[in-house]
N, C-alpha and C positions, 0 to 999 in steps of 0.2 A: 162122107156127107155130114154137114152140120145143119141142124134145124134151129133156126132162130125162133124166138117166141117173145113177141113184144107188143105192148099196146102203144099206139102213137100218142104218148102223153105230152106232147109239145114239140116245138121245133128241135130242141137239142136232142131229145130222146130219139126222135125219128131220124134226125141227121146222123146220129152215132151209128145206128143200125144200117142205114142206107150206105154210108161211107165204108163201114166194115164189109158189107156185102160186096160192094164194088171191087175192093182190093182182094178180098178172100177168093173171089172168082179168078182173079189174076194169078193167085197162088194155087190154082187147081182144086179148090174146094167146090163141091156142089151144095147149093144152099136152098133151103125151103123156109119161107117166112110164114108164121102164123100170127094173125092179128085180128082185131075186130072189124066189122063192116064199117064202111064209110059213114053210114047214117048216125053213128055214135059220136062223131067228132067233126069239127070243122078243120079241114086240112089247109093250113095257111101257106105252105111252101110246096105246091104240087110239083115244082121242078126237081125236088129231091127224089121223086119216083124214077127219074131218069137213071139214077144210080142203082135202081133195082131191076133195070132192064135185063131180061134173061133169067130172072129169079122167079120161081113159082111162089105166088102169094096165096095163102089160104085164109079166107075171112070167115069169122064166126059171129053168131049173135051173142048177146049177153042178157042176163036177167035185168029187169028194171030195178032201180034203187027203191027198196021198200022198208028198210029198217032205219028208224030215226037215230041219228048219231053215228051211223056206219056208212060212210061215204066212199070208202076205199073201193075203187073199181074192180080190183082183183077179186074181192069178196063175191061180187055178182057175176064175174066172168067165168070162174073155174068150173062150175057144173057143165056148161055147154062146151067149154074148152076141152074138158076131159073126153067127151065123145069124139070131138074132132081129132084130138091127139091120138086116141086109140086107132081111129081109122087110118091116119097117116102112118102110124107105126106098122100097121099091117101091110100097107102098100110097099113101104121101103124102109127098112130098119137103118136109122142113121148111126153114125159112129159116136156122135156126141150131141147133146142138146144145150142150147145157150139161152138162158132166161134173163131178160132185162127188167129192171124196175126203176121207179115205182110205176104202177102199184105193185104190191108184193104178195097179197094173200093167195093168189093163184100159184105161187111158188111151191105150195104143198104138193102140187102135181109132179114137180121135179123129183121129190123124195119118193112119191108113189111109183113113178115110172121106173126109177132105179130099182125099187124092190121087186116090181113085177117083170119088167122087161130087161133088167140088168144093163142099163145104159148109163154112162157117166154124164154128169151135167156141170155146167158153169153158171154161176150167179154173177150178174153184172149190176152192181149197185151204182146207178147214176147219182143217187143221193142215199144217205144212210136210211135204214128202216127204223129199228127201235132206238137208235142213237141220234136221230135227226133232231137238232136243237131248235129248228124253226117251225116245226109242225104245230099247228093249232089243234088243241084237243078239247072238244066239247064234252063236258062231264054229264053223261046220262047213264042210265042203267045199261043201255045197249053199248055205249062207247066203253064203259068199264069192261063189259064182256069182250069187246073187240080187243081192248088193250091186254086183257088176260090171255086171250087167244094168241095175240102177237108174241107175247113173252114165251109162250109154249112152242109156237111154230118156228120162230127164227132160229133158236139153238138146234132144233131137230134138223131143219133144212140145211143149215150151214155145216153141221157136223158131217153130213153125208156128201157135201159138195166136193167135187174134184178140183175146183178152182173157184176162188172168191175174188172178184175184181172190184176195185174202187178207182175213182178218177183222180184222187190226190193221195200223196204219201200220208198226209195227216189223217184222212179217212181210213186208209189201210191200217195205220197204227191204232186208231180207235178200236177197230174190230179185232186186231191182234191182241190188244190188251184185254178186251172182254172175253175172248175165246182163247185163252192161253193154252188150253189142253189140245188145241188143233195144231197140226204141224205148220210151222211158219211158212214153208214153201207153197202152201195152198193159198196164201194171201198175196196178191200182186196188185200193182198199180198200172193202169192203162189210161192215160189222160185223154181228155178231149183234145181236139187239135184243128188243123186247117188242111183242106185239100188244095194243093197248089194250083190245080187246074181251074178251080173257081176264081182264083186271083187273076189268072191270065185272061179271063173273060169280062173283067170289070169295065174297061174303057175309061172314059174321063170321069174324074171325081166331081161330086156335086158340092158346091158351097154357096153360102149366102153373103158372107163378108170375108175380109182378110183374116179375121180372128174368130172362126167358128170353133166352138167347144161342143163336141159330139158325145152323146150318151146313147147307147143302143140297148134295147130290151126293156125289162120291167124293173121296178124297184121292190114291189111287194111290201109287206108289212115289216120286214126285217132289214131293209136298207133305207137309211135315213139321210136324205140329201140336204137337209135344212142348212147345215153349216156351209155347204157349197153355195147355195143360193144367197145366203147372207153375205158371203164373201164376194160373190158376183155383183151384188147390188153395190157394195162399197167400191169394188173395182171400177164399175161403170161411172160412179160418181167422182172418183179420184181423177180420172182422165177426161171427164165430161164427154163420154163416148155416146155416139148416136147408134141407131139400129143399122146404119150402114157400116159401122166400125166393127161391131161384134154381135154374135147371136149364140144363144145356147140352143143346140139342135138336138131334139129328142126324137129318136127313131124307135117308136114302140107304141103300144096301146096306151092312151092316156089314162092316168089313175087319179081319182078325185083328190086324195090327200096331197098329192104332189101339185095338182092344179091349184089347190087352196094355198099352198105355200107361195107359189108363183104370184097369185093374186094379192096376197097379204104384203108381199115385198114390192108390189108394183113393177113386176118384171115381165108382164105378159107381152109387151111389144118387143122385148128382147129375146123372146123364146119362140123358136120355130118348131112347133110340134107337128111333125109330118105324119104321125100315126104309124101303124104297122106296115111294113114293106117286106116283100120277098127277100130272102137272104142275099142274093147277088146284088139287089138294089141297095140293101143296107151297106154293103161294102163300098158303094160309090160315095155315100155320105162320110164314111170313115176316111176314105182316100182324100176327100176334099177338105178335111178338117185341119185346123192348126194344132189342136189339142184333143185328146180323147179322155173322157172322164170315166172313172171306175169307182162305183160305190159298192162296197162289200158289206156283208153282215158281220156281226161281232163273234165269229167263230173261225178258228184257224183252218178247218177242213174245206171251206167253201171254194168250189172250183171256178166260179165266175167266168164262164166260157168266153165272154166277149174279149177277154184279155188276149186270146190267141189271134183274133182278127186284128186287134190293134197292133200286136207285135209283128205279124206277117206283113202289115202295110207300113211298118217303120214309123209309127206315130209316137209322138211324145205323150206319155200317160201320166195323169194325175190320179192317184188312187187313195181313197179313204178306206183303209183296211187295217187289220190287226197286225201288230208287230210279231214276227216270227211265224206267221201262217203261210198258206200257199201263195197268196198274192205277194206278200213280202218277199218270199224266196225268189219267185219268178221275176219280179220287178227288179230286184237287186242284180240278178244275173243278166237281165236285159240291159240295164244301165242307162235307159233313156226315159227317165221319168222320176217321179218323186212320190213318196208315201207321206200322206198327211194324217195326223192323229184324228180319231173320231171326235166330232163335235167341236173342232178347233177352227173356227171361221177366220181367226187372225192368221194362222199358219197357211190356210187355204188362200187367203188374200195375198200373202207374201209370195206364194208360188205363182199366182196369176200375174202379179205385178212384175216379177222377175222375168217371166217368159214374154210378157208384152214389151218390156223395155229392152231386153237383151236378145230376144229370139229363143226359140226352143233349141235344146241341145242337138248338135250334129255330131254323131259318133259313128264309128264303123258298125255295120250290121253284124249281129251275133248269129252267125250261120249255124253253130253247133246247137243253139237253143231252138232255132227254127227246125233243124233236122229232127230234133227229139220230139217236136210237136207236129211233125208232118204226118198226116193221116195215113199215107202209104207205109211209112216206117212203123207206126203204131199197129197197123193191120198185120204187118209182117211179124211183129212180136207176138200178136195174138195167134197167128197161124202156128208159130212154133210152140206157144204155150198149150194150144189145143192138142197138138201132136204128142207133146210130153204127157199131158193129162190122160190121153187115150192109152198110151204105152204103160203108164203107171197103173191104170185101172186093169188093163189086160194082164199085167204081171201079177197083181194082187189076186186076180181070179184063179 
């Protein structure tokens, strides 16, 4: 038995757990999921629950946020979670426990469970914890305390982990470098990916013009699309395009800083902001596009999950990302797109013009890349890794 333990911290985190659960059941694992009650979050993709059919889900309360500067949900979750975990462990002792993050502070329970109940555990870093380059830190007396606590907790919890999972090789290397005293085999990479069954249910693509440029998801404070919009404005003017010729299609929750850029460049009429859509509807917009846009942050580890949807639907990708990072490696192997330097609107314009005049590249599909990022294949790897972790732990005992 494997006991998952995750907070639904967003579409990607919930999707990762749901898809793993779906395929691990196929590989004969019995799974129990522990998470918070629905009242603590707005579930934006209820269809993901279909992948948890047949899985027992235990839902807990959490304490209200009451310490200024300490907003990490795991900090308020672990006390009530501890009682729930003890109850579940008494009912049926699992072979291994799988903790996902973030949040992270409740991971102290993984260490505690191992000490008391002698169970191996896996840590799945969807994003880095102490090494996260994008996290905003409010400097208060309480946040200093939280940061000090984090520096004490992470090494303790990682040292006792039987497997440490990251979603990119770059993130794995970051943690291997920091924790050199831990055996290398404990660090593994399991990327995010795509469930091919989702693709079979898309139907017709959605498009507004013959030259739709689609971006899915959010930008946040660390992804800056200004150079794209500046290039898009110049591109429209160069060819005297109308709103019937091209649109920038944004499938995601509107963000004020991005709307301000669009307004400043007088692009509002050329932007189709459709808002948040369920995952399978998002795929329709990707399928209907001419080009898919990817704006990454300025760090090599960033997983940028949308790239998998773009690749599996064979779309031409224009990516603003770091040379040598995860996006660079994957895009180079994919071979159907172009990497544009950060803040280089001229280079972005040249790529748009080239593809408008000559059409997007038509190249053979890279099946090996797709197979590597197939969710069933990734889950099969996880199944084998868990079996090995259990065997190693039992041997050490």
